[in-house]
N, C-alpha and C positions, 0 to 999 in steps of 0.2 A: 497524578497527585504527588508533588515533590516537595511540599511544604512541611513534611514531617520526617526529617532525616533519621530520627530514632526508630521509626517503623522499618525503614530500609536497613538499618544496622541490625535490627532484630531478625529480618529476613536473612541477612548475610550470616548471622550466627546459626540460624536454623540449617541453612545449606551446608555449612561446615560440619554440623553434627550429623546431618542426614546422609551426606556423601563423603565419608572419610577417605576412601581410596582416591577419589578424584582430587580432593584437597591435599592429599599426600603426594600424588604424582604430578599434578599440574602446579605451576606457579600462578598464584592469584595476586593481581595488582589492582589497586583502587585508582581509578582515573576520574578526574573531576569530582573527587570526594566520594561519589556513590556508585559510579559505573564500575563493573567488574570485568576484567580482562584475564582470562585463563589461558595458559600456554603449556602444552605438552610437547617437548621437542621430539623430532623424529630421528631415526638412526642415520638418515641420509640428509645432511645439511643442505645439499644442493637441490633437493626436491621441495617444490613450493608447498606450503601447508594448506590445509583446508580450514575454512572459517565458517563457524555456525553462529548465527545471531538470534537474539531474543531481547525482550525488554521487561524490566521489573515493574514499571509504573503502570497505573491504570487511570481511566477517566473517572470523574466523580459520579455518584448516583444523583440524579435530579431530585431536588428536594420535593417532598410530597408524593413521590412515586414508590417509596419503600414498601408500602402495603400492597402494591400490585405484584410484587415478587412472590414466587412460590416459597421462598425462604429468605431470611435476613440477608441483605445483599453482600455482606462481608463475612458470612458464616462458613462458607465452603460446605454447605449441607449436601449430604448424599441422598437423593431421592430418586427411586426408580432407575437406578443405573446412571444418573446424571449428577454431576458436581455443579451446584449453583453458587454463583458468587461473582462479583465484579473482578475481571481479570482472568476468570477460568479459561475463556477462549482467547482473550487478547490481553496479555500474551504469556501469562504465567504457566499455562499448560505446556507451551513449547519449551520454556525454560526448564521446567521440571523433567519433561521427557528427555531433553538433551542430557541432563545430568544422570537420569536413570540409565541412559544408554552408556555413558562413559563409565559409570560405576559397575555395570554389568560386564562391560568389556575388560575392565581392569581386573575384575575378580577372576576372569578366565585367563589372565596372564597376557593380555594384549600389549604388544610393543609395536608402535607404528614405525614404518619406514618414513612416511611423510608426517610432519608435524600437524598437530590439531590445535586450533585456537578457538576459544569461546569468548564472545563479546556480548555482555548483557548491559545495555544502556539503562539509565535510570529516569530519562525524561523524554521518551520518544513521543508521548502524547502532547508534549508542550513545545519543545524546540529541537530535540535530537542533539543537544550540545554534547551530551555524554558520548554518544556514538561518534560525533564529529571529532571529539578529542581523541578517542581510541583509534579512529581511522588515521588521524594526523600522527599519532605515536607510531603506528605500524609503518607509515610512509617515512617517518624520521629514521626508523631503524632499517630501512630498505627491505622490509618484509612485504612481499607481493604474493598473497594467497592465490592458489590455483583457482578457486572459486569461493564466493561467499553465498550462503543460503540463509534467507530470513523468512518471516511470515509473509502473508499477503495473498496466497491462493490456496485452494483446498480441493477436495473431491466433491463436486456439485452433483448431487444424485438426480436432479431433474434439469440438467443443462438444456436450455431451450432449443438449441440447434438440433440435437439428436433426440431429446425427450428422455434420455437415460443418463447414467452416471458417466462423468468425465473427470479425470484428474487434470487440473489446470495448473501449469507451472508458469509463474510470472517471469517473463524475460525482460520486462521494462516496466517503469511506472511513470505516470504522468507528472508533469511539473505543476507548480502552484503559483498563481499570481492573482492578486486582487488589485483593481484599479479604482481610482476615484474619478468619477465623471462629474465635473462641476459646470453648472449653467449659470450665466450672469446676465442680468437685465436691470433696467432702471426700476428702482423701487417706488414706493409711494402709498397713497391711501387706496384701500380696496374698493372704494366707491367709484374710482376712476382708473380701472386697469388698462394697461397698454395693450396694443393689438397682439403682442407676444410677450408673455411674462417669463420669469425664470422657470416657473413650473411647466409652462408650455414647451420651452426649449429642452428642459430635462426629459420630459415625456417623449418629445420627438427623438432625442438622442438615444434613449433606451430602445425605442421601437426600431430605429435605424440600425442599431448594433445588433439587435436580435434578428432582424430581417436579413442580415448578411452573415450567415454562419461560416465558420471556417471550413476549408476543404476537407472532405472525407475521402474514403477510398478503401477498396478491398484488395487492391493489387499489391500494395506494399505494407511493410510493418507487421506487427503481431497479428492483425486481423487476417491477412493473407495466409500466414503460417498456421493460424487456427483452423481456417477453412480447409487447407490442404490436409491437416491431420484428421479432421472430422469427416471429410468428404467421403471416404470409403464406407462409412456407416450410414450414409444417406440413400435415398431413393435414386432411381436412374436419372430423372430430370434434374434433380439437385446436383448430382455428381457431374452431369454434363455441363451445367452452368458454371460450377466451380472450376472445372477443367478448362473452360473457355471464358475466363473472366475478361479477356480483351474484348469480348462481344457482349457478355451478360453482366459485366461489372456494375453498370448502372442499376439494373434491376435487383441484383443482390444487395447493393448498398441501400436501395429504397426499402427493401424488406427488413434488413438488419436495423436500420435507423428508425424504424417505426416504433420501437420501444426506447424509453430514455436510457436504459442500460446498454442496449445495442448501439445507439447513437454515440454514447460516450466512448465506446471502443474505437470508433471510426474517426473521431475528430476532436479538436479542442472544444470544450463546452463553455457556454456563456450563461452565467446565473446571476441576475440582479438580486442582491440579498438585503441591502439597506437603502432606504430612501430617507432623506433628512432635509430640513430647511424650514424657515419661517419661525417667527417668535410670537406672533399674535394673530388672531383670526381676522383683524381688519387692517393688517399691514402687508403690503406686497414685498416679499423678500427680494433682496438684491442678488442673492445667491442661494441656489439649492443644489444638492449633490446626491449622487447614488454611489454605492459600492457594488461593483460587479466582480464576481469571482470567476476565474478561468482555471480550468484543469488542462494543462497544455499537453497535447499529443506529441510524441517523439519527433514527428515531422516538423513541428513548430518550435520556436524559441521565444524567450521573453521579448527580444527586440522585434522579431517578425510579428508577434501577436499584438504588441503595442502599435506598430505600424498599420496593421489590419484594422484595429479599432479606430484609430485616428482617421483613417481614410473613410470609415463608415459615417463619420460626423463632420467631414470636411466642409460641407455646405451649410452648416448651422453656425451662425455667428455667436460668439460668446461661450462656446462650449470647449472645455479642455479635458484632457485625459492624462492622468499621471499614475504611476504605481503607488499603491498604498501598502506600506510595509515592504519587507524584503522578499522578493520572489525567488522561487526555486526552478531551475531549468529542468525539463524532462530528462529522464535518464537515457543513455544510449540503449539500443536493443542488444541484449546478450546473444551469443551464438547458440543456435539449436543443432549445429552440425558437429561440434567437438566432443571430446571424451567426457568433459565435465557434465554437459547436459545429458549425454547418454547414461552416465552413472546415476544421476538424479532421477531421470525418467525410468530407468530400470528398477531402482528402489521404490519409486512411486507405484509402478505397475504391480509390484508384489504386495501392495497394501490397498488395493482398490477392489470393488465388486468384480467378480470374474468376467473377463472379456471387456472391461471398460477401457476406452482409449486414454492415452496421455497426450495432452496438447499444450502448446505454448499459448500464453495469454498476456494481455496488457493489464497491469494493476492500476486501478482508477484512483486509489488513495495513496497517501504517502507513508513510507516506512523508514526505519533507520538505515535500511540498505542503500539509500541514495548517497549516504556519506562515504560509502566504500567504493563508489565508482571511481575508477582511476587508481585504486589501491589493489583490488582484486582483479584478476584477468577477466572474469565474468561474474555477474551478480544475478542470483535467481531468488524466487520467493515461492515457497510451498510448504504446506503441512498436510499430512494424510488424514485430515479431519473430514468425516463424511457429513455433509450438510445439505439440506434442501434450501432453495432460495428463500423460502419463508422464514427459515431459522436465522438468516443473516441479520435481520433487524434486531435480534437480541444482542448482538455485539455492539457495544456503546449504548444499548437500550435497556429496556426492562427485562428481567429474567435471564440475564447472561448465563450460559451453562456450557458444559462440556461433558460429553459421554465418557464414562470410564473406559469403554471399548476404544474410544478414540485416543485416550491416554496410552493404552497398550499399543495401539497401532503406531503412534508417534514414536514411542520408545524403541519399538522394533525397527521402525524405518530409520531413525538416526543411528542405531547400532549397526544396521546393515550398511548405511551410507559411510560411516566412519571406518568400519572394518574393510570395506572394499576400496574406499577412496584413499585411505592412509597406508594401504599395504605396500 
């Protein structure tokens, strides 16, 4: 919701009052009018800074669902240890936790060797233009952060592979592309339909596209790294299969892809979302179309995905496929071997249920972090929020909430990360 700039300015004034040490030590800049870029220089100008991301904006509450919430959707009500309100989990909780961390560190006399940059976009839920502008500004200034950390993954208490808690760190995120599949045929009166109408062609095209899924796989990409990290927690047969994916890869892929969420980790997904055409019930339309949404796996690209779809309908006359809107390429996969990942994983491990593993993961949705690819050396996505899979529907849905305990965990996590990373 970015159509109310005065609400954003009210938030900015609140942040300045609530975190005076941060606003005295950091330089705060407004970018694209409402995005906030904070900079705390380090004592060593040659050391690459760390970059922490969050966003200020929220999605709207669906009209008519307000009464289904446990509290008024924008009240921030505290009920049984939970803060209820739109944006509590996505993503004002992270924003506040980051500032709680910087405020506490500065109160202790913290002086970083490595600079600290905070970038809080104002339109992540709409376009991410604020984040894109802040990333461009850093690039223009030749500032290349050591790593960027954004929202996107959490501590899943009932992760399906192990059945227990796992801290999942996003090392890549899927790209986004919608395509318009148009089918054309001769129109006319519905009393005399042709052998194949535009509706028939469109139906054939959708079926053909869905029947030819994109390549999956557990050998490469985040899925392979996830299995390697979780393998030691599994039974003997599962460990053997994971250790010998050259032999059992097909079986593992079949099991993982049995669920929609598992399949989405392995491949580019294909989702028809809009069907349209026709003006009157007794007129055969000359054109009908469908919008199909793709979430692009890092092994694919916009160009290769378009080629794949077009090949699927090559034998259907009168069908064309073109991008609808501006697509986003999938992000590269960030390293899990370097010091930056080890630092984040160590801080994550300190804020998870005892003994829970930390594992890399592919983020299925889009975040502001995609704009910092090529600016930061590596880009990661994680918050130490403890959640069950059933809780995730509350994000962008009815009853969004965040546990007070999670707020404490996030603040301590960010403080540990900043103190260790900027030393």
